[in-house]
Residue frames relative to the residue before (quaternion, step in Angstrom):
aa qw qx qy qz dx dy dz
M 1.0000 0.0000 0.0000 0.0000 0.00 0.00 0.00
P 0.4383 -0.6947 0.4929 0.2869 3.63 -0.78 0.94
H 0.3333 -0.7707 0.5298 0.1196 3.52 -1.14 0.82
A 0.1117 -0.7767 0.6185 0.0415 3.58 -0.80 1.08
L 0.1731 -0.7701 0.6088 0.0797 3.55 -0.80 1.07
V 0.0925 -0.8100 0.5791 0.0020 3.57 -0.54 1.21
V 0.1805 -0.7935 0.5778 0.0631 3.56 -0.67 1.17
F 0.0799 -0.7901 0.6067 0.0340 3.56 -0.69 1.11
H 0.3273 -0.7496 0.5520 0.1623 3.57 -1.25 0.39
E 0.4906 0.5921 -0.4584 0.4456 3.50 0.20 1.38
R 0.4296 -0.7222 0.4755 0.2604 3.59 -0.70 1.05
D 0.6567 0.4645 -0.2957 0.5153 3.57 1.15 -0.64
H 0.3782 -0.7646 0.4707 0.2252 3.59 -0.39 1.20
G 0.6162 0.5626 -0.3503 0.4255 3.56 1.02 -0.75
L 0.6838 0.4528 -0.2773 0.5005 3.56 0.90 -0.91
G 0.6458 0.5497 -0.3282 0.4160 3.58 0.95 -0.85
V 0.6630 0.4865 -0.3060 0.4797 3.57 0.94 -0.86
R 0.6353 0.5186 -0.3337 0.4648 3.60 1.01 -0.73
N 0.6176 0.5748 -0.3407 0.4148 3.58 1.06 -0.72
I 0.5661 0.5969 -0.3896 0.4140 3.60 1.16 -0.43
G 0.1903 -0.8572 0.4654 0.1111 3.54 1.24 -0.49
S 0.8448 -0.2143 0.1489 0.4671 3.55 -1.08 -0.77
I 0.4729 0.6532 -0.4591 0.3727 3.61 1.22 -0.01
A 0.6423 0.5443 -0.3341 0.4237 3.61 0.95 -0.82
P 0.7079 0.4187 -0.2968 0.4853 3.65 0.71 -0.88
A 0.5935 0.5611 -0.3770 0.4367 3.61 1.06 -0.61
L 0.6698 0.4810 -0.2984 0.4806 3.59 0.96 -0.84
R 0.6544 0.5104 -0.3214 0.4560 3.60 0.93 -0.85
E 0.6460 0.5243 -0.3216 0.4522 3.59 0.98 -0.80
R 0.7062 0.4175 -0.2488 0.5149 3.58 1.22 -0.46
G 0.6797 -0.5657 0.2572 0.3897 3.54 1.22 0.56
Y 0.5388 0.6386 -0.3990 0.3779 3.59 1.24 0.20
E 0.3515 -0.6441 0.6318 0.2498 3.49 -1.24 0.64
V 0.1935 -0.8070 0.5526 0.0763 3.59 -0.75 1.05
E 0.0636 -0.7718 0.6326 0.0022 3.55 -0.85 1.09
A 0.1742 -0.7973 0.5735 0.0713 3.58 -0.76 1.06
V 0.0352 0.7962 -0.5994 0.0749 3.58 -0.83 1.06
T 0.1273 -0.7689 0.6159 0.1154 3.54 -1.33 0.23
F 0.4237 -0.6857 0.5320 0.2593 3.55 -1.14 0.65
E 0.5740 0.6525 -0.3657 0.3332 3.59 1.16 -0.47
S 0.8398 0.0864 -0.0297 0.5352 3.59 1.00 -0.66
D 0.5234 0.6608 -0.4215 0.3341 3.62 1.18 -0.17
G 0.3946 -0.7828 0.4198 0.2349 3.58 1.21 -0.39
S 0.7804 0.1861 -0.1423 0.5797 3.60 1.21 -0.02
T 0.5138 -0.6331 0.4842 0.3174 3.53 -1.24 0.47
P 0.4201 -0.7123 0.4900 0.2756 3.62 -0.71 0.97
S 0.4924 -0.6522 0.4946 0.2958 3.53 -1.17 0.65
L 0.3559 -0.7179 0.5592 0.2126 3.53 -1.18 0.65
D 0.4091 0.7120 -0.4747 0.3168 3.59 1.26 0.04
G 0.8417 0.1523 -0.1292 0.5017 3.56 -0.81 1.01
V 0.5259 0.6258 -0.4162 0.3982 3.60 1.27 0.07
D 0.2277 -0.8005 0.5452 0.1006 3.57 -0.82 1.02
V 0.7849 0.0753 -0.0136 0.6149 3.57 1.18 -0.62
V 0.1500 -0.7532 0.6330 0.0974 3.56 -1.13 0.76
V 0.0664 -0.7692 0.6346 0.0342 3.56 -1.04 0.85
L 0.1611 -0.7822 0.5996 0.0524 3.57 -0.83 1.07
M 0.2413 -0.8164 0.5135 0.1073 3.57 -0.53 1.19
G 0.7061 -0.4768 0.3434 0.3952 3.54 -1.38 0.00
S 0.1388 -0.7775 0.6099 0.0655 3.55 -1.35 0.12
P 0.4729 -0.6446 0.5064 0.3232 3.59 -1.17 0.47
D 0.6170 0.5500 -0.3397 0.4487 3.59 1.27 -0.26
A 0.5091 -0.6380 0.4917 0.3032 3.55 -1.36 0.19
A 0.4715 -0.7022 0.4639 0.2634 3.57 -0.90 0.93
Y 0.6675 0.4572 -0.3075 0.5009 3.61 1.28 -0.09
D 0.5241 0.6452 -0.4052 0.3806 3.61 1.28 0.04
D 0.1406 -0.8430 0.5163 0.0545 3.57 0.06 1.30
T 0.5125 0.6065 -0.4441 0.4151 3.60 1.23 0.18
L 0.5068 0.6283 -0.4362 0.3977 3.61 1.21 -0.23
P 0.4275 -0.7620 0.4143 0.2548 3.62 -0.47 1.12
W 0.7161 0.4473 -0.2471 0.4753 3.60 1.16 -0.49
L 0.5143 0.7064 -0.4032 0.2717 3.59 1.21 -0.41
A 0.6489 0.5301 -0.3392 0.4276 3.62 0.85 -0.86
A 0.6578 0.5067 -0.3136 0.4607 3.58 0.97 -0.84
E 0.6696 0.4859 -0.3171 0.4637 3.58 0.98 -0.74
I 0.6160 0.5255 -0.3567 0.4660 3.61 1.00 -0.69
E 0.6438 0.5105 -0.3216 0.4707 3.59 0.95 -0.83
F 0.6234 0.5404 -0.3263 0.4613 3.58 1.04 -0.79
V 0.6633 0.4897 -0.3042 0.4771 3.59 0.94 -0.89
E 0.6256 0.5317 -0.3351 0.4622 3.59 1.00 -0.78
Q 0.6562 0.5024 -0.3099 0.4699 3.58 1.01 -0.78
A 0.6238 0.5312 -0.3395 0.4620 3.59 1.02 -0.78
V 0.6550 0.4971 -0.3044 0.4809 3.57 0.99 -0.84
A 0.6563 0.5195 -0.3133 0.4487 3.58 0.92 -0.89
H 0.7063 0.4212 -0.2469 0.5126 3.58 1.12 -0.69
E 0.4259 -0.7403 0.4282 0.2952 3.58 1.34 0.21
I 0.3240 0.7104 -0.5436 0.3079 3.57 0.96 0.91
P 0.4526 -0.7014 0.4636 0.2971 3.63 -0.53 1.08
T 0.0760 -0.8156 0.5731 -0.0229 3.55 -0.77 1.10
L 0.1458 -0.7631 0.6273 0.0545 3.52 -0.96 1.03
G 0.1031 -0.8016 0.5881 0.0310 3.57 -0.71 1.09
V 0.1523 -0.8075 0.5690 0.0322 3.57 -0.73 1.12
C 0.8384 -0.0790 -0.0026 0.5393 3.60 -0.67 1.17
F 0.7955 0.1257 -0.0515 0.5905 3.65 -0.29 -1.16
G 0.6474 0.5287 -0.3150 0.4496 3.57 1.00 -0.83
G 0.6359 0.5085 -0.3223 0.4830 3.58 1.09 -0.70
Q 0.6337 0.5172 -0.3187 0.4790 3.55 1.06 -0.77
L 0.6522 0.5117 -0.3107 0.4650 3.58 0.99 -0.85
L 0.6389 0.5157 -0.3199 0.4728 3.57 1.00 -0.81
A 0.6338 0.5239 -0.3300 0.4636 3.57 0.98 -0.84
R 0.6704 0.5020 -0.2995 0.4569 3.56 0.91 -0.90
A 0.6574 0.5113 -0.3109 0.4581 3.60 0.95 -0.86
L 0.6985 0.4547 -0.2586 0.4884 3.59 1.17 -0.59
G 0.6643 -0.5332 0.2964 0.4319 3.58 1.26 0.14
G 0.5187 0.6071 -0.4320 0.4193 3.59 1.25 0.20
S 0.3947 -0.7015 0.5335 0.2597 3.56 -1.25 -0.25
V 0.2368 -0.7392 0.6159 0.1349 3.53 -1.34 0.37
R 0.0583 0.7961 -0.5989 0.0642 3.57 -0.99 0.84
R 0.6392 -0.4685 0.4253 0.4371 3.51 -1.35 0.08
A 0.4172 -0.7182 0.4997 0.2458 3.57 -0.86 0.94
D 0.5484 -0.5950 0.4689 0.3540 3.56 -1.17 0.51
Q 0.7909 0.0855 -0.0204 0.6056 3.56 1.17 -0.64
E 0.3624 -0.7188 0.5439 0.2368 3.59 -0.77 0.97
E 0.2050 -0.7432 0.6183 0.1527 3.56 -1.31 0.36
I 0.0814 0.7867 -0.6030 0.1041 3.56 -0.75 1.09
G 0.7203 0.3707 -0.3096 0.4979 3.54 -0.76 1.08
F 0.6629 -0.5087 0.3733 0.4031 3.56 -1.33 -0.04
V 0.0185 -0.8120 0.5775 -0.0822 3.54 -0.71 1.20
T 0.3685 -0.6967 0.5716 0.2285 3.56 -1.06 0.79
V 0.2286 -0.7847 0.5650 0.1133 3.58 -0.95 0.89
E 0.4272 -0.6377 0.5720 0.2892 3.52 -1.33 0.41
S 0.0545 -0.8364 0.5448 -0.0232 3.57 -0.45 1.21
D 0.3412 -0.7284 0.5618 0.1932 3.55 -1.03 0.88
D 0.7678 0.2062 -0.1054 0.5973 3.57 1.28 -0.35
P 0.1537 -0.8430 0.5083 0.0861 3.62 0.31 1.20
A 0.5902 0.5663 -0.3806 0.4313 3.60 1.15 -0.41
L 0.7024 0.4033 -0.2518 0.5297 3.57 1.18 -0.52
I 0.7810 0.0707 -0.0134 0.6203 3.57 0.88 -0.99
A 0.2616 -0.7649 0.5706 0.1446 3.57 -0.36 1.23
P 0.6185 -0.5742 0.3776 0.3811 3.62 -1.12 0.50
G 0.5088 -0.6582 0.4211 0.3612 3.58 1.18 -0.34
P 0.4332 0.1753 -0.7171 -0.5171 1.53 -1.92 -1.64
W 0.2750 -0.7471 0.5933 0.1190 3.52 -1.24 0.77
M 0.5198 -0.6305 0.4836 0.3138 3.54 -1.18 0.64
Q 0.0891 -0.7818 0.6167 0.0204 3.55 -0.91 1.01
F 0.1724 0.7456 -0.6390 0.0783 3.55 -1.16 0.67
H 0.4397 0.6900 -0.4612 0.3433 3.55 0.30 1.25
Y 0.2695 -0.7490 0.5916 0.1277 3.49 -1.30 0.68
D 0.7023 0.4076 -0.2334 0.5349 3.57 1.32 -0.25
T 0.1573 -0.7844 0.5934 0.0880 3.57 -1.28 0.23
F 0.3405 -0.7351 0.5485 0.2069 3.58 -1.21 0.51
T 0.3665 -0.6396 0.6075 0.2959 3.51 -1.38 0.22
I 0.5516 -0.5925 0.4608 0.3638 3.57 -1.19 0.50
P 0.3842 -0.7517 0.4800 0.2388 3.62 -0.62 1.05
P 0.6566 -0.5047 0.3747 0.4169 3.59 -1.21 0.42
G 0.8088 0.2643 -0.2093 0.4819 3.55 -0.97 0.90
A 0.6235 0.5217 -0.3406 0.4723 3.57 1.28 -0.12
T 0.3327 -0.7268 0.5701 0.1899 3.54 -1.32 0.36
S 0.3690 -0.6995 0.5681 0.2276 3.57 -0.85 0.97
I 0.0499 -0.8304 0.5548 0.0112 3.59 -0.79 0.98
A 0.8004 0.0827 -0.0793 0.5884 3.63 1.22 -0.12
R 0.0381 0.7968 -0.5978 0.0793 3.53 -1.15 0.70
T 0.2001 -0.6986 0.6568 0.2014 3.51 -1.43 0.12
A 0.6939 -0.4328 0.3382 0.4656 3.57 -1.27 -0.05
A 0.7019 0.4886 -0.2648 0.4455 3.58 1.12 -0.60
A 0.8346 -0.0363 0.1012 0.5403 3.61 0.95 -0.77
E 0.5618 -0.5077 0.5182 0.3975 3.50 -1.38 0.27
Q 0.2258 -0.8162 0.5236 0.0928 3.58 -0.97 0.84
A 0.8173 -0.0329 0.0313 0.5744 3.60 1.09 -0.47
F 0.0037 0.7697 -0.6384 -0.0109 3.52 -1.22 0.65
V 0.2471 -0.7319 0.6162 0.1534 3.52 -1.30 0.50
H 0.0088 0.7573 -0.6525 0.0241 3.55 -1.03 0.88
G 0.7896 -0.1412 0.0521 0.5948 3.57 -0.06 1.28
R 0.7901 -0.2390 0.2130 0.5228 3.58 -0.67 -1.12
H 0.5704 0.5991 -0.3682 0.4244 3.57 1.30 0.16
L 0.1164 -0.7926 0.5979 0.0274 3.55 -1.08 0.81
G 0.0787 -0.7820 0.6176 0.0295 3.56 -0.82 1.04
I 0.0226 -0.8022 0.5964 -0.0135 3.58 -0.85 0.95
Q 0.4266 -0.7182 0.5000 0.2285 3.56 -1.17 0.64
F 0.6914 0.4836 -0.2727 0.4623 3.59 1.15 -0.54
H 0.5007 -0.6681 0.4871 0.2565 3.57 -1.38 0.06
P 0.1247 -0.8172 0.5581 0.0717 3.64 0.02 1.18
E 0.6224 0.5956 -0.3243 0.3907 3.59 1.20 -0.51
I 0.4548 0.7503 -0.4191 0.2335 3.56 1.28 -0.32
D 0.1763 0.7084 -0.6788 0.0791 3.51 -1.21 0.76
A 0.7460 -0.4137 0.2532 0.4564 3.58 -1.25 0.11
D 0.6730 0.4961 -0.3099 0.4527 3.60 0.95 -0.80
V 0.6051 0.5374 -0.3585 0.4653 3.59 1.03 -0.70
F 0.6799 0.4857 -0.3066 0.4560 3.59 0.83 -0.93
E 0.6364 0.5098 -0.3295 0.4759 3.58 1.03 -0.73
S 0.6343 0.5157 -0.3395 0.4652 3.62 1.02 -0.69
W 0.5999 0.5344 -0.3588 0.4752 3.59 1.09 -0.64
A 0.6623 0.5134 -0.3058 0.4520 3.58 0.89 -0.96
Q 0.6456 0.5027 -0.3233 0.4754 3.59 1.01 -0.74
G 0.6241 0.5272 -0.3326 0.4711 3.57 1.09 -0.66
W 0.6197 0.5289 -0.3440 0.4668 3.60 0.99 -0.79
E 0.6477 0.5277 -0.3124 0.4521 3.56 0.96 -0.91
R 0.6994 0.4828 -0.2765 0.4486 3.59 0.80 -0.98
R 0.7242 0.4101 -0.2428 0.4985 3.59 1.07 -0.67
G 0.4908 -0.6854 0.4148 0.3425 3.59 1.25 0.07
E 0.4994 0.6817 -0.3946 0.3609 3.57 1.19 0.57
R 0.4509 0.7410 -0.4415 0.2295 3.58 1.21 -0.29
E 0.6572 0.5107 -0.3307 0.4448 3.60 0.86 -0.87
Q 0.6427 0.5216 -0.3218 0.4597 3.59 0.98 -0.81
V 0.6610 0.4956 -0.3111 0.4698 3.58 0.92 -0.89
E 0.6926 0.4857 -0.2889 0.4482 3.58 0.87 -0.93
A 0.5948 0.5508 -0.3680 0.4553 3.58 1.20 -0.37
E 0.7425 0.3935 -0.2009 0.5035 3.58 1.19 -0.54
V 0.7859 0.2762 -0.0960 0.5448 3.56 1.14 -0.68
D 0.3727 -0.6757 0.5841 0.2516 3.57 -1.07 0.77
V 0.2062 -0.8421 0.4868 0.1069 3.56 0.27 1.31
P 0.6560 0.4966 -0.3524 0.4459 3.68 0.80 -0.76
A 0.6615 0.5012 -0.3159 0.4598 3.60 0.95 -0.84
L 0.6725 0.4817 -0.3028 0.4734 3.58 0.96 -0.83
T 0.5929 0.5572 -0.3577 0.4584 3.59 1.08 -0.69
A 0.6729 0.4915 -0.2892 0.4711 3.57 0.92 -0.92
D 0.6466 0.5215 -0.3183 0.4567 3.58 1.00 -0.82
V 0.6312 0.5246 -0.3287 0.4673 3.59 0.98 -0.83
A 0.6709 0.4993 -0.3004 0.4586 3.58 0.91 -0.93
A 0.6663 0.5161 -0.3044 0.4438 3.58 0.93 -0.88
R 0.7431 0.3960 -0.2063 0.4984 3.58 1.08 -0.74
E 0.3692 0.7920 -0.4513 0.1809 3.60 1.26 -0.12
A 0.6773 0.4941 -0.3165 0.4438 3.61 0.77 -0.93
Q 0.6870 0.4673 -0.2859 0.4775 3.59 0.88 -0.91
S 0.6158 0.5494 -0.3486 0.4444 3.59 1.05 -0.71
R 0.6488 0.5153 -0.3198 0.4597 3.59 0.99 -0.80
I 0.6313 0.5199 -0.3285 0.4725 3.57 1.01 -0.78
A 0.6676 0.5031 -0.2965 0.4618 3.58 0.90 -0.96
C 0.6272 0.5324 -0.3345 0.4596 3.59 1.03 -0.76
G 0.6582 0.5082 -0.3084 0.4619 3.58 0.92 -0.87
Q 0.6492 0.5118 -0.3143 0.4668 3.56 0.99 -0.80
L 0.6504 0.5003 -0.3210 0.4729 3.59 1.00 -0.78
V 0.6327 0.5180 -0.3352 0.4680 3.60 0.97 -0.79
D 0.6206 0.5318 -0.3386 0.4663 3.60 0.97 -0.80
A 0.6853 0.4902 -0.2893 0.4542 3.58 0.83 -1.00
F 0.6333 0.5256 -0.3262 0.4651 3.59 1.01 -0.80
L 0.6878 0.4910 -0.2930 0.4472 3.58 0.85 -0.93
K 0.6541 0.5084 -0.3125 0.4648 3.61 1.21 -0.41
L 0.4603 0.7027 -0.4521 0.2999 3.62 1.21 -0.28
């Protein structure tokens, strides 16, 4: 059975596994064994032996914040996955991390994106126009040797580098993922700040209303990634 290693960014393992959302069942339905790990609290670098696919999930932290004690080790891990030609999918923070490991850069975006947004795609078979769930304040540059394949007016949305795919949006979103984000905001003391900027009840309802279609879109994106 092929092995997918999914890296989440959350010290609480329960929340971190929930953050993987519909990507985990999509991989399992396609015959993959899914292993979830984190650099934030596991204390060791996971082995790439026997790993067929790497998936890097989102994070409340910034991919350019080198004060994060675990970030250097994770960047090195991503560089090793790329060097070993293990197909890697980076989601939001994970896409930014992949871009950085490939020689691109990450910075604060001029405009945040929150909510469901339609993207301009050069390859709809790989990246459908959406709408896709967005929740980011940072953005990546396209790394050397990669091809930009989707964007919005606010940010680059997807790039391909060989068999690797970096995306800025959240295909994994479902009602439980969004609730896990809200619980994370609460635990980190960020909920009031988020609610001052975001209509959380309205977005919660929108996520729930789009959940079935979001799961289908996530499965289609996973299929397209695995075909790269």
